C-alpha positions in Angstrom: 8.7 9.4 -26.4 11.0 8.6 -29.4 11.1 5.0 -30.8 13.0 2.7 -28.5 16.3 1.2 -29.6 16.9 -2.5 -29.6 19.3 -4.4 -27.4 22.6 -5.1 -29.0 22.5 -8.9 -29.2 26.2 -9.2 -30.2 29.0 -7.1 -28.9 31.6 -5.9 -31.3 35.1 -7.5 -31.4 38.1 -5.5 -32.5 39.1 -6.7 -36.1 42.8 -6.1 -35.5 44.9 -9.3 -35.7 45.7 -10.5 -32.2 43.5 -8.0 -30.4 41.0 -9.6 -28.0 39.0 -6.5 -27.1 35.2 -6.4 -27.4 33.0 -3.4 -27.4 29.3 -2.7 -26.7 28.8 -0.1 -29.4 30.4 1.1 -32.6 31.5 4.3 -30.9 33.7 2.5 -28.4 35.2 0.3 -31.2 36.0 3.4 -33.3 37.8 5.2 -30.4 39.8 2.0 -29.7 40.8 1.6 -33.4 41.8 5.3 -33.7 44.0 5.1 -30.6 45.7 1.7 -31.1 45.1 0.5 -34.6 45.0 3.7 -36.7 46.7 1.9 -39.6 44.0 -0.7 -40.1 41.1 0.3 -42.4 37.7 0.6 -40.8 35.3 -2.0 -42.1 31.5 -1.6 -42.0 29.5 -3.6 -39.6 28.5 -7.1 -40.7 24.9 -6.8 -41.8 24.2 -10.4 -40.9 25.1 -9.8 -37.3 22.8 -6.8 -36.8 19.7 -7.6 -34.7 16.2 -7.0 -36.3 14.9 -3.5 -35.4 12.1 -3.2 -32.9 8.8 -1.9 -34.1 8.3 1.8 -33.2 6.2 2.4 -30.1 4.2 5.5 -29.4 4.2 6.9 -25.8 2.3 9.7 -24.2 4.3 12.9 -23.8 6.2 13.0 -20.5 4.9 15.4 -17.9 7.1 18.1 -16.4 8.6 15.7 -13.8 12.2 15.1 -12.8 14.3 12.5 -14.5 17.1 10.5 -12.7 19.7 13.2 -11.9 23.3 12.1 -11.6 24.6 15.4 -10.2 21.5 17.0 -8.8 21.6 20.7 -9.0 18.3 22.4 -7.9 17.1 25.3 -10.1 17.4 28.9 -8.7 14.5 29.8 -6.4 11.5 31.5 -7.9 10.7 33.5 -4.8 11.6 33.9 -1.2 8.4 34.3 0.9 9.1 35.7 4.3 8.4 33.6 7.4 6.2 33.4 9.3 3.6 34.8 6.8 3.4 32.9 3.5 1.2 35.3 1.7 2.5 34.1 -1.7 1.8 30.7 -3.1 4.9 28.6 -3.8 5.8 28.4 -7.5 6.4 24.9 -8.9 9.8 24.0 -10.2 11.3 20.6 -11.0 14.8 19.2 -10.7 16.8 19.4 -13.9 16.7 16.2 -15.9 20.0 14.4 -16.2 21.4 10.9 -16.3 20.5 8.6 -13.4 22.9 7.1 -11.0 21.7 3.7 -9.8 24.6 2.3 -8.1 23.6 1.5 -5.8 -23.7 16.2 15.7 -26.0 13.4 16.1 -28.7 13.4 13.6 -32.1 12.1 14.7 -32.8 10.7 11.2 -29.3 9.1 10.9 -29.4 6.1 8.6 -29.5 2.7 10.3 -27.7 -0.2 8.6 -27.2 -3.7 9.8 -23.6 -4.8 8.9 -23.9 -8.3 10.3 -25.6 -10.2 13.1 -23.0 -8.8 15.5 -23.1 -5.1 15.0 -24.9 -2.2 13.4 -24.0 1.3 12.3 -25.7 4.7 12.3 -24.5 7.0 9.5 -24.4 10.8 9.4 -27.5 11.9 7.5 -26.1 15.2 6.0 -22.6 14.4 4.8 -23.7 11.1 3.3 -21.5 10.9 0.2 -24.2 10.8 -2.5 -22.9 9.8 -5.9 -23.1 12.6 -8.5 -22.2 13.4 -12.1 -18.9 14.9 -13.1 -20.6 18.3 -12.9 -21.7 17.7 -9.3 -25.4 16.9 -9.9 -26.7 14.2 -7.6 -27.7 10.9 -9.1 -30.8 8.8 -8.2 -30.2 6.0 -5.7 -29.0 2.9 -7.4 -27.5 4.6 -10.5 -24.4 2.7 -11.6 -21.0 4.4 -11.8 -20.1 6.5 -14.7 -18.1 4.3 -17.1 -14.4 4.8 -17.0 -12.7 5.9 -20.2 -12.3 2.8 -22.4 -8.9 1.1 -22.6 -7.9 -1.8 -24.7 -7.6 -5.0 -22.7 -4.0 -5.3 -23.8 -3.0 -1.7 -23.4 0.1 -1.9 -21.2 1.4 1.6 -22.2 4.0 2.8 -21.7 5.1 -0.8 -21.6 4.7 -3.1 -24.5 3.5 -6.1 -22.5 3.3 -7.6 -19.1 6.8 -8.9 -19.3 8.2 -5.4 -19.6 6.2 -4.2 -16.6 7.1 -7.1 -14.4 10.8 -6.7 -15.3 10.7 -3.0 -14.5 9.0 -3.6 -11.2 11.4 -6.4 -10.3 14.6 -4.6 -11.3 13.7 -1.1 -10.0 11.4 -1.7 -7.0 12.2 -5.2 -5.6 15.9 -5.4 -6.3 16.8 -1.9 -7.5 19.6 -3.1 -9.6 22.5 -0.9 -10.3 23.0 0.3 -13.9 25.8 -2.2 -14.4 23.9 -5.2 -13.1 20.8 -4.3 -15.1 22.8 -4.1 -18.3 24.3 -7.5 -17.5 20.8 -8.9 -17.0 19.8 -7.6 -20.4 22.8 -9.2 -21.9 22.0 -12.6 -20.3 18.4 -12.4 -21.6 19.7 -11.4 -25.0 22.1 -14.4 -25.1 19.1 -16.7 -24.4 16.8 -15.1 -27.0 19.2 -14.6 -29.9 18.6 -18.1 -31.2 14.8 -17.3 -31.3 15.6 -14.1 -33.2 14.1 -12.1 -30.3 15.4 -9.4 -28.1 15.1 -8.7 -24.3 12.4 -6.4 -23.0 14.8 -3.5 -22.5 17.9 -2.5 -24.3 19.7 -1.5 -21.1 19.2 0.5 -17.9 18.6 3.7 -19.7 15.8 2.2 -21.7 14.1 0.9 -18.6 14.4 4.1 -16.7 13.1 6.1 -19.6 10.0 4.0 -19.8 9.2 4.5 -16.1 9.8 8.2 -16.5 7.2 8.6 -19.2 4.5 6.8 -17.2 1.6 9.2 -16.6 -0.2 7.2 -14.0 0.7 8.4 -10.5 2.8 11.2 -11.8 2.8 14.0 -9.2 5.8 16.2 -10.0 8.1 17.5 -7.3 8.1 21.3 -6.8 10.3 23.5 -4.8 10.5 27.0 -3.2 13.0 28.8 -1.1 12.5 30.7 2.1 14.7 33.3 3.8 14.6 35.3 7.0 13.2 38.8 6.3 12.8 40.2 9.8 14.9 42.8 11.6 18.6 42.1 11.8 21.0 42.9 14.6 24.2 44.9 14.0 26.2 41.7 13.6 24.1 39.5 11.3 24.4 35.8 12.0 25.0 33.7 8.9 21.6 31.9 9.1 19.8 35.2 8.4 21.4 35.4 5.0 20.9 31.7 4.1 18.2 30.4 1.8 16.4 27.3 2.7 15.0 25.1 0.0 11.9 22.9 0.4 10.8 20.1 -2.0 7.2 19.0 -2.0 4.4 17.4 -4.0 0.9 18.8 -4.3 -1.1 17.1 -1.4 -4.3 17.9 -3.3 -3.3 15.7 -6.2 -2.0 13.0 -3.8 -5.4 13.0 -2.1 -7.1 12.5 -5.4 -4.9 9.6 -6.2 -5.7 7.8 -2.9 -9.5 8.5 -3.3 -9.4 7.1 -6.9 -7.5 3.9 -6.0 -9.8 1.0 -6.9 -8.1 -1.3 -4.4 -9.5 0.7 -1.6 -13.2 0.7 -2.7 -14.2 -1.9 -0.1 -12.0 -0.6 2.6 -12.9 3.1 2.7 -15.6 5.0 4.6 -16.8 8.3 3.1 -19.4 9.0 5.8 -18.9 9.4 9.5 -20.6 6.6 11.4 -21.0 5.0 14.8 -20.9 1.3 15.4 -22.7 -0.6 18.1 -22.9 -4.2 19.3 -26.2 -5.7 18.2 -26.6 -7.6 21.5 -26.2 -4.9 24.1 -25.8 -1.6 22.0 -22.3 -1.2 23.3 -20.3 1.3 21.3 -17.3 0.2 19.2 -14.3 2.3 18.3 -12.2 1.1 15.4 -11.5 3.1 12.2 -11.1 6.8 12.2 -14.4 7.7 10.6 -16.2 5.8 13.4 -15.6 8.3 16.1 -16.5 11.7 17.5 -14.1 14.0 15.7 -15.3 13.0 12.2 -19.0 13.3 13.3 -18.4 16.7 14.9 -16.6 17.9 11.8 -19.6 16.7 9.7 -22.0 18.6 12.0 -20.0 21.8 11.5 -19.6 21.5 7.8 -23.3 20.5 7.2 -24.4 23.9 8.6 -23.9 25.0 5.0 -26.7 23.6 2.9 -24.5 23.4 -0.1 -22.4 20.8 1.7 -25.2 18.3 2.1 -24.6 15.1 0.3 -20.9 15.6 0.2 -18.2 13.3 1.6 -15.8 14.4 4.4 -12.1 13.6 3.6 -9.8 14.3 6.6 -6.1 14.8 5.8 -3.9 13.0 8.2 -0.3 14.3 8.4 2.9 13.0 9.9 6.5 14.1 10.1 9.6 13.0 11.9 13.3 13.7 11.4 15.3 10.6 10.4 18.9 9.8 10.0 19.8 7.6 7.1 23.3 6.6 8.3 25.3 7.2 11.5 28.6 6.8 9.8 28.6 9.6 7.3 28.2 13.4 7.4 25.1 15.6 7.0 22.5 12.8 6.4 19.4 14.0 8.3 16.1 14.3 6.4 12.8 15.7 7.5 10.0 13.8 5.5 6.4 14.9 5.6 3.7 12.2 5.0 0.0 12.4 4.2 -2.9 10.1 4.2 -6.7 10.3 4.4 -8.8 9.4 7.4 -11.4 7.5 5.2 -9.3 4.4 4.6 -9.5 1.6 7.2 -6.7 1.5 9.8 -5.4 -1.8 8.5 -4.9 -0.3 5.1 -2.9 2.6 6.5 -0.8 0.4 8.6 0.0 -1.9 5.7 1.3 1.0 3.5 -0.9 0.0 0.6 -0.2 3.3 -1.1 -2.5 5.0 1.5 0.4 6.8 3.1 2.4 8.9 0.7 5.4 11.2 1.1 4.5 14.8 0.1 7.6 16.7 1.1 11.1 17.0 2.5 11.2 19.9 5.0 14.3 22.0 5.4 16.5 21.6 8.4 18.1 25.0 9.1 21.8 24.7 10.2 24.2 27.3 11.6 27.5 27.5 13.4 27.9 26.5 17.0 28.1 30.1 18.1 24.5 30.9 17.0 22.8 27.5 17.2 21.7 28.2 20.8 20.4 31.7 20.1 16.7 32.2 21.0 16.1 34.1 17.7 17.4 31.1 15.7 15.3 28.6 17.7 12.2 30.8 17.2 13.0 31.0 13.5 13.3 27.3 13.1 10.0 26.6 14.8 8.1 29.3 12.9 9.7 28.2 9.7 8.3 24.7 10.3 4.8 26.0 10.6 5.1 28.3 7.6 6.3 25.5 5.4 3.4 23.3 6.4 1.0 26.1 5.7 2.5 26.7 2.3 2.6 23.1 1.3 -1.0 22.5 2.3 -2.4 25.7 0.8 -3.7 23.9 -2.3 -6.3 22.1 -0.1 -7.7 25.3 1.5 -10.2 26.2 -1.1 -11.8 22.7 -1.0 -12.2 22.9 2.8 -15.1 25.4 2.5 -16.4 24.6 -1.0 -16.8 21.1 -2.3 -15.1 19.8 -5.4 -16.1 16.8 -7.5 -13.7 13.8 -7.5 -14.0 10.3 -9.0 -13.6 7.7 -6.3 -12.3 4.2 -6.4 -15.7 2.6 -6.9 -16.1 4.6 -10.1 -18.7 7.1 -8.7 -18.1 10.9 -8.7 -18.7 12.5 -5.3 -18.6 16.0 -3.8 -15.6 16.1 -1.5 -14.8 18.5 1.3 -11.4 18.3 3.0 -10.5 19.0 6.6 -7.2 18.9 8.4 -7.2 15.7 10.5 -4.9 14.3 13.2 -1.1 14.9 13.1 1.1 11.8 13.8 4.1 12.9 15.8 6.3 11.9 18.7 6.5 14.1 21.9 9.3 16.3 20.6 7.4 17.0 17.4 4.2 17.7 19.3 5.9 20.4 21.2 7.0 22.1 18.0 3.5 21.7 16.5 1.6 23.0 19.5 4.2 25.8 20.3 4.6 24.5 23.8 7.7 24.4 26.1 9.4 21.1 26.9 8.1 19.1 29.9 4.6 20.6 29.5 1.6 18.7 28.1 0.6 19.8 24.6 -3.0 18.6 25.2 -3.9 20.2 28.6 -2.7 23.0 30.9 -1.5 20.8 33.7 1.3 22.4 35.6 4.7 20.9 34.6 5.7 20.0 38.1 2.4 18.3 38.8 1.3 16.8 35.6 -0.8 14.2 37.3 -2.9 16.9 38.8 -4.5 17.3 35.5 -6.0 20.4 33.8 -8.5 21.5 31.2 -7.8 20.7 27.6 -6.0 23.4 25.6 -7.9 24.8 22.6 -7.2 27.4 19.9 -9.6 30.0 21.3 -8.2 29.8 24.8 -4.6 30.0 23.6 -5.3 33.0 21.4 -7.0 34.7 24.4 -4.0 34.1 26.6 -1.6 35.4 24.0 -3.7 38.6 23.6 -4.0 39.3 27.3 -0.8 38.1 29.0 2.9 39.0 28.8 5.2 36.5 27.1 7.0 35.7 30.3 3.7 34.8 32.0 2.7 32.6 29.1 6.1 30.8 29.3 6.2 30.3 33.1 2.5 29.6 33.9 1.1 28.0 30.8 4.1 26.7 28.9 3.2 28.7 25.7 5.6 30.3 23.3 3.7 33.4 22.4 5.9 34.4 19.5 4.8 31.4 17.4 1.7 31.0 15.2 0.6 27.3 14.5 0.0 26.4 10.9 -3.5 25.3 11.7 -4.5 28.9 12.3 -4.5 29.3 8.5 -7.2 26.6 7.9 -10.9 26.4 8.9 -12.0 24.2 11.8 -8.5 23.2 12.7 -7.1 23.2 16.3 -3.6 21.9 16.7 -4.1 20.9 20.3 -7.1 18.8 19.4 -5.5 17.3 16.3 -2.4 15.9 18.0 -2.6 12.1 18.1 -1.0 10.2 20.8 2.0 8.0 19.9 1.8 4.4 21.1 5.4 3.6 20.0 7.3 6.5 21.5 5.1 7.3 24.5 4.2 3.8 25.7 6.4 1.1 24.2 9.8 2.9 23.9 9.0 5.7 26.4 7.1 4.6 29.5 8.2 0.9 29.2 11.7 0.7 27.8 13.2 4.2 28.6 11.4 4.6 32.0 10.5 1.5 33.9 13.2 -0.9 32.5 15.9 1.7 33.3 14.3 2.5 36.7 14.7 -1.2 37.6 18.4 -0.9 37.1 18.6 2.3 39.2 16.5 0.8 41.9 18.7 -2.3 42.1 21.8 -0.2 42.4 20.3 2.0 45.1 19.0 -1.0 47.1 21.9 -3.5 46.6 24.9 -1.5 45.4 26.5 -1.6 42.1 28.2 -5.1 42.3 25.1 -6.9 43.6 22.9 -5.0 41.1 25.1 -6.2 38.2 24.7 -9.8 39.4 21.0 -9.5 39.6 20.8 -7.8 36.1 22.9 -10.6 34.7 20.5 -13.2 36.1 17.6 -11.2 34.6 19.4 -11.3 31.3 19.8 -15.0 31.5 16.1 -15.4 32.3 15.3 -13.4 29.2 17.7 -15.4 27.1 16.2 -18.7 28.5 12.7 -18.0 27.1 11.9 -21.0 24.8 11.2 -20.5 21.2 7.5 -19.8 20.3 5.7 -18.3 17.3 5.5 -14.6 17.5 7.9 -14.5 20.4 11.4 -12.9 19.8 14.3 -14.4 21.7 17.2 -12.4 23.2 20.2 -14.8 23.3 22.3 -12.1 25.0 19.6 -10.8 27.3 18.4 -7.2 27.1 21.8 -5.5 27.2 22.4 -4.3 23.7 22.8 -0.9 22.1 20.6 -0.5 19.1 17.0 -0.8 20.2 14.2 -0.8 17.6 10.5 -0.5 18.2 10.0 -4.3 17.5 12.7 -5.1 20.1 10.8 -3.1 22.8 7.5 -4.8 21.9 9.2 -8.2 22.1 10.8 -7.4 25.5 7.4 -6.5 26.9 6.3 -10.1 26.5 9.2 -11.6 28.5 10.5 -9.0 30.9 7.8 -9.2 33.6 8.5 -12.9 34.6 12.2 -12.2 34.3 12.2 -9.6 37.1 9.8 -11.4 39.4 11.7 -12.3 42.6 14.4 -9.8 42.1 12.3 -6.7 42.7 9.5 -5.8 45.2 6.0 -6.9 44.5 4.7 -3.3 43.9 7.3 -2.9 41.1 6.1 -6.1 39.4 2.5 -4.8 39.8 3.5 -1.5 38.2 4.9 -3.4 35.2 1.8 -5.5 35.0 -0.5 -2.5 35.0 1.6 -0.7 32.3 1.7 -3.8 30.1 -2.1 -4.2 30.5 -2.6 -0.6 29.6 -0.4 -0.9 26.5 -2.0 -4.1 25.2 -5.5 -2.6 25.7 -4.6 0.7 24.0 -3.2 -1.2 21.0 -6.4 -3.1 20.4 -7.8 -3.0 16.9 -11.4 -2.6 18.2 -12.1 -0.8 21.5 -15.4 -1.0 23.4 -16.7 0.7 26.5 -15.6 -2.3 28.5 -12.1 -1.8 27.1 -12.0 1.8 28.0 -13.1 0.9 31.6 -10.2 -1.6 31.7 -7.8 1.0 30.4 -8.8 3.4 33.2 -8.5 0.7 35.8 -5.0 -0.3 34.6 -4.0 3.4 34.6 -5.2 3.8 38.2 -3.3 0.7 39.3 -0.1 2.0 37.5 -0.2 5.3 39.2 -0.7 3.6 42.6 2.1 1.1 42.3 4.6 3.5 40.6 5.0 5.3 43.9 7.7 2.8 44.7 10.0 4.4 42.2 9.8 7.8 44.0 13.0 6.9 45.9 15.1 6.7 42.7 13.2 9.0 40.2 13.0 12.6 41.6 11.4 14.0 38.4 8.4 11.6 38.4 5.9 12.0 36.7 7.0 12.5 33.1 5.1 13.8 30.0 5.0 10.4 28.3 3.4 8.8 31.4 1.2 11.8 31.9 -0.2 11.4 28.4 -1.7 8.1 29.4 -4.5 9.9 31.2 -5.7 11.3 27.8 -5.8 8.0 25.9 -9.4 7.1 26.7 -10.6 10.5 25.4 -8.3 10.2 22.3 -9.9 6.8 21.5 -13.4 8.4 21.7 -12.2 11.2 19.5 -10.1 9.3 16.8 -11.0 5.6 17.2 -8.4 2.9 17.7 -5.0 4.5 18.1 -3.1 1.9 16.2 -4.2 3.6 13.0 -2.5 6.8 14.1 0.7 5.5 15.5 4.2 6.9 14.6 5.2 3.3 13.8 3.4 3.8 10.5 5.6 6.8 9.6 8.7 5.1 11.0 8.1 2.1 8.7 7.5 4.4 5.8 10.9 6.0 6.4 12.5 2.7 5.1 10.8 2.8 1.7 10.6 6.5 1.2 13.9 7.8 2.7 16.4 5.2 3.7 16.3 2.8 0.8 16.3 5.6 -1.8 19.3 7.1 0.0 21.2 3.8 -0.1 20.4 3.5 -3.9 21.8 7.0 -4.5 25.3 8.0 -5.3 25.4 9.9 -2.0 26.3 13.1 -3.9 23.4 15.5 -3.8 21.4 12.5 -2.7 18.1 14.4 -2.2 17.5 14.9 -5.9 18.0 11.2 -6.6 15.7 10.3 -3.7 13.0 12.5 -5.1 13.1 10.8 -8.5 13.2 7.4 -6.9 10.0 8.1 -4.9 8.3 9.4 -8.0 9.2 6.3 -10.0 8.1 4.0 -7.2 4.7 5.8 -7.2 4.4 5.5 -11.0 5.1 1.7 -10.7 2.5 1.4 -7.9 -0.1 3.3 -9.9 0.5 1.2 -13.0 0.1 -1.9 -11.0 -3.2 -0.7 -9.6 -4.4 0.2 -13.1 -3.4 -3.1 -14.7 -4.8 -5.1 -11.8 -8.1 -3.3 -11.9 -8.4 -4.2 -15.5 -7.7 -7.9 -14.8 -4.4 -7.8 -16.6 -2.3 -9.2 -13.7 -4.2 -12.5 -13.3 -1.9 -15.3 -12.4 1.8 -15.2 -12.6 4.0 -13.8 -15.4 4.6 -17.4 -16.5 0.9 -18.3 -16.7 0.1 -15.1 -18.6 2.7 -16.0 -21.2 0.6 -19.1 -22.0 -2.5 -16.9 -22.7 -3.8 -17.3 -26.2 -6.3 -15.5 -28.4 -9.7 -17.0 -29.2 -8.7 -17.8 -32.7 -5.5 -19.5 -31.7 -7.4 -21.6 -29.1 -10.1 -22.5 -31.6 -7.4 -23.8 -33.9 -5.7 -25.7 -31.2 -8.8 -27.6 -30.0 -10.3 -27.9 -33.5 -13.5 -25.9 -32.7 -13.8 -23.3 -35.4 -17.0 -21.8 -33.9 -15.4 -21.2 -30.4 -16.0 -17.4 -30.8 -19.7 -18.1 -31.2 -19.9 -20.4 -28.2 -18.2 -17.7 -26.1 -20.7 -15.2 -27.3 -23.6 -17.5 -26.3 -22.0 -18.0 -22.9 -21.6 -14.3 -22.4 -25.2 -13.7 -23.4 -26.5 -16.1 -20.8 -24.2 -14.7 -18.2 -25.1 -11.1 -18.8 -28.8 -11.6 -19.5 -29.9 -14.1 -17.0 -33.6 -13.0 -17.1 -33.8 -13.2 -20.9 -35.8 -16.3 -21.8 -34.4 -16.5 -25.4 -32.1 -19.2 -26.5 -28.7 -17.6 -27.4 -28.9 -19.4 -30.8 -32.1 -17.3 -31.6 -30.3 -14.0 -30.9 -28.9 -12.2 -34.0 -25.1 -12.4 -34.0 -24.8 -8.6 -34.0 -26.7 -8.4 -30.7 -24.5 -10.9 -28.9 -21.6 -9.6 -26.7 -18.2 -10.2 -28.1 -14.9 -11.0 -26.6 -11.8 -10.2 -28.6 -9.1 -10.2 -25.8 -6.8 -12.9 -24.5 -7.7 -16.2 -23.0 -5.8 -18.0 -20.3 -5.7 -21.7 -20.8 -5.4 -24.2 -17.9 -4.5 -27.9 -18.1 -6.5 -29.0 -15.1 -9.1 -28.1 -12.5 -10.0 -29.4 -9.1 -13.7 -30.0 -8.3 -15.3 -30.6 -4.9 -18.9 -31.8 -5.0 -21.6 -33.8 -3.3 -21.9 -37.2 -5.0 -25.2 -39.0 -4.1 -24.2 -42.0 -6.2 -21.1 -42.6 -4.1 -21.6 -41.9 -0.4 -18.2 -43.4 0.6 -16.7 -39.9 1.0 -17.1 -37.8 4.2 -20.7 -36.5 4.0 -20.9 -37.8 0.5 -18.4 -35.3 -0.7 -15.8 -36.1 -3.4 -12.8 -34.3 -4.8 -11.6 -34.9 -8.3 -8.8 -33.5 -10.5 -10.1 -33.0 -14.0 -7.5 -32.8 -16.8 -7.6 -31.2 -20.2 -3.9 -31.6 -21.2 -2.5 -31.6 -24.7 0.4 -33.7 -23.7 -0.1 -35.8 -20.5 3.1 -37.2 -19.1 4.8 -36.3 -22.4 2.9 -39.2 -24.1 -0.7 -38.5 -25.1 -3.7 -36.1 -25.2 -5.7 -36.3 -22.0 -9.3 -35.0 -21.9 -11.1 -36.2 -18.8 -14.8 -36.7 -18.4 -17.2 -35.7 -15.7 -20.4 -37.2 -14.4 -23.3 -35.5 -12.7 -26.9 -34.8 -13.9 -25.4 -34.9 -17.4 -22.3 -36.4 -19.0 -19.7 -34.5 -21.0 -16.0 -34.6 -21.9 -13.7 -31.7 -21.1 -12.0 -30.2 -24.2 -10.2 -27.5 -22.4 -10.3 -25.1 -19.4 -9.9 -21.4 -20.0 -10.8 -18.0 -18.5 -11.1 -14.5 -19.9 -11.8 -10.9 -18.7 -14.9 -9.1 -20.0 -16.0 -5.7 -18.7 -13.8 -6.0 -15.6 -15.1 -9.4 -14.6 -13.2 -12.7 -14.9 -15.1 -15.7 -16.3 -13.7 -19.2 -15.7 -15.0 -21.5 -18.3 -14.7 -25.1 -19.6 -15.2 -26.1 -23.3 -17.0 -29.5 -23.2 -18.5 -32.0 -25.6 -21.9 -33.3 -24.5 -22.8 -37.0 -24.3 -26.4 -38.2 -24.6 -28.1 -41.3 -23.1 -28.8 -44.1 -25.6 -31.9 -45.4 -23.7 -34.3 -43.8 -21.3 -33.3 -46.3 -18.5 -30.2 -48.0 -17.3 -29.0 -51.3 -18.9 -30.9 -54.3 -17.5 -27.8 -56.5 -17.3 -25.2 -54.1 -15.9 -27.4 -51.5 -14.2 -25.3 -48.8 -15.8 -26.4 -46.0 -18.1 -25.2 -46.1 -21.7 -24.2 -42.9 -23.4 -22.7 -41.8 -26.7 -21.2 -38.6 -28.0 -23.9 -36.0 -29.0 -23.9 -34.4 -32.4 -26.0 -31.7 -34.1 -28.1 -32.4 -37.1 -25.4 -31.1 -39.4 -22.9 -33.6 -37.8 -21.0 -31.0 -35.7 -20.2 -31.9 -32.2 -22.5 -30.9 -29.4 -20.3 -29.4 -26.8 -19.8 -30.7 -22.4 -18.3 -33.8 -18.8 -17.7 -38.0 -16.6 -15.5 -41.0 -16.1 -16.8 -43.4 -18.8 -16.4 -47.1 -19.7 -16.8 -48.3 -23.3 -19.7 -50.6 -24.4 -17.6 -53.3 -25.9 -20.4 -55.5 -27.5 -19.6 -59.0 -28.7 -16.6 -58.1 -30.9 -13.0 -58.8 -29.9 -10.7 -55.9 -29.3 -7.8 -55.9 -31.7 -4.5 -55.9 -29.9 -3.8 -54.1 -26.7 -5.2 -50.5 -27.0 -3.8 -47.7 -25.0 -6.0 -46.2 -22.3 -5.7 -42.7 -23.8 -7.3 -43.9 -27.1 -10.4 -45.3 -25.4 -12.6 -42.2 -25.7 -11.8 -41.9 -29.4 -12.0 -45.6 -30.3 -15.5 -46.5 -29.1 -18.9 -45.1 -30.2 -20.9 -45.6 -27.0 -20.1 -46.0 -23.3 -21.4 -47.1 -19.9 -21.6 -44.2 -17.4 -20.1 -45.3 -14.1 -22.7 -43.9 -11.8 -25.8 -45.7 -10.5 -29.4 -44.6 -10.6 -30.2 -42.6 -7.5 -33.9 -42.9 -6.5 -35.8 -40.3 -4.5 -36.9 -41.6 -1.1 
């Protein structure tokens, strides 16, 4: 990156008499003068008004990643692989850089580990994630991680310092300021800093965006390829057969590496399949994804290859869903594809802590109304979807049969084997994925007109057999299978799309079975039973009951009742809590019981930890729901429906994938906001996709930089507190302790070598650890401790605020003292980071006892400051009283001079005798 230019502290006025125009740069001023004041000679810029130049800064070379495009024009396609067979690999390409627009099997010898007094785990013994070297050689047990490449403790590159990083994150991520507003902010900061002969962190919006662009951390470039229909064409070729469809994606292989290497996940990630049991009764627990049967079965299959032993299984979880960014403008549908790994805990995936990433925008084929209903076009759209998924995920295929070595977030290298995991999708998406006809179940072969009759589970082998043996019409009518389609999972080992479909709590239960079904059925029942006018009166009363619910934490109120247009998932969840008592008395008892059974089922299925007892309760609630739902048969002729039918599979899905709240479409729905909708709003709306791609890439770079800086202890405290950080030498000068560096070295030696009996003063200076980085200085600290000399506190506990303030109350220096087994005076509090660990410290001056016993008259110990033989202070902490003696005190001394004005002191704690 070339040297950064400085912010223009002073704007340029027009020198023409009477002209009040000001300009940001010399070019603008020149154009103005030539057009309006051509007769006035052009003076040179006043040298005394020019800001001091910024020092040059060296940046790593930018990768081949897109910049902020203003008018996004994709490059010409490199190839057009024919669907449905993607035999060629997609070639990477990137958007053209331009100026941004910012307006906007059970193993008998499985390891047994007690986690706590409440539960224990058994781990898979073959795929047991053994640490290894970068070459894949296993390390002995207990070997520490391979050290990370060293970085300077103040290396903020490509930023100069923390202030630049925090400003970039604030302006781009939190506020996403427009270019105009960002320039104005830089001007405001410049106006404040000019009197200090300083400049703002960034010259303008271009400078800020360029710094983010050159960030290497988290940089996964966008790539593209184009696809086109290449099959047989009819005599009259429909327009969609000639169209090219462009797809943008990022390598999921690299994205998986980034998630695995994220140090913030190191305590919230499971590399080995395990099973968890209650320690009291051995009852099984289902929680995170790696705790259940699917991961264990995959490990059993993979471990049949001896080369895989000791590896870690990494399931790739996918999710996709069409979304509309705005209902008021034109073609604004997008089809994002997301990916995560099954190893992270469910709470991490739900919280979007960079564990769910966007890896592509799938194409949405369009054609005219005349051909949009053609069977050929519909088949093409579905097969195109599978072909795109197969092409995007192709980079993972080689590591699904042969391990690769990856550095993980805890610093260890491990052998990694990938596998396709569950796919998060709503019912409509599940039909496309499983190549099943609407109103059929994608999980089992239950007949569509009698879904509650049940049926055996579908599987890849059974489906392939049916397609080979039966005619397409029979497949369609009797099994609900579209025989012309090939699922993308057929291209990957150990992948069965029917098994991998995860059930959707949000769309199937909350918005489906509850809101779209039962709530609407109540209205239909009331109209059928009481007529339209009476039904409206009853519904109005139900709305008033819903609106009358008192305010309570976690309970959403509906001031206008339930009759509003735009329903969100959170609205349906909130209505579930208040709707049941609102309809009681207006509908038959069986209808109330049906609602109760469904709500119990929903709340049980949404639990974070599921046990055998929970599964039994789920089955009982399902049985009661089916029993009481018969009352709706009078008004719902198409009962049952696929969303409600899916409830019979939930218990099996929990056993297979763990708690289902970690695989719910609400996770991808929430991700839509940050990855699609907000970037769209920040775009100029013209060729918005290119700007959205760049925005997502920049957000990932900022997130990766934050993780890196935080892992190195560089984001401790706030931006304001970090500005107060000082170097060791500066602090030593401030507190008048020239040998502070040596004292810190002694401290570090004792901390890092606790078993070493040597005194730090006897260790050669060259052998002592050294800290050269920043210190953070604090003016006070709070201490809570047991005080045997003063038992007036609760349980003998005391809380004290200890101060080491250079200017207390804007008047005087305040260095408090502390009492305990020894007495010392606080000089200052500080902390520093050494080898990735933070050490909070206090610089103290020791006091020593004058006598071996307390004073006979006062019963108090007498102490005085302690010095070395050479007269230098002996550095340590108590509230002290001076020993006044028989001399008079001249005048009225100030309290803040007491410690410095007297030579010896009484210690204000009494002798504590052992009983």
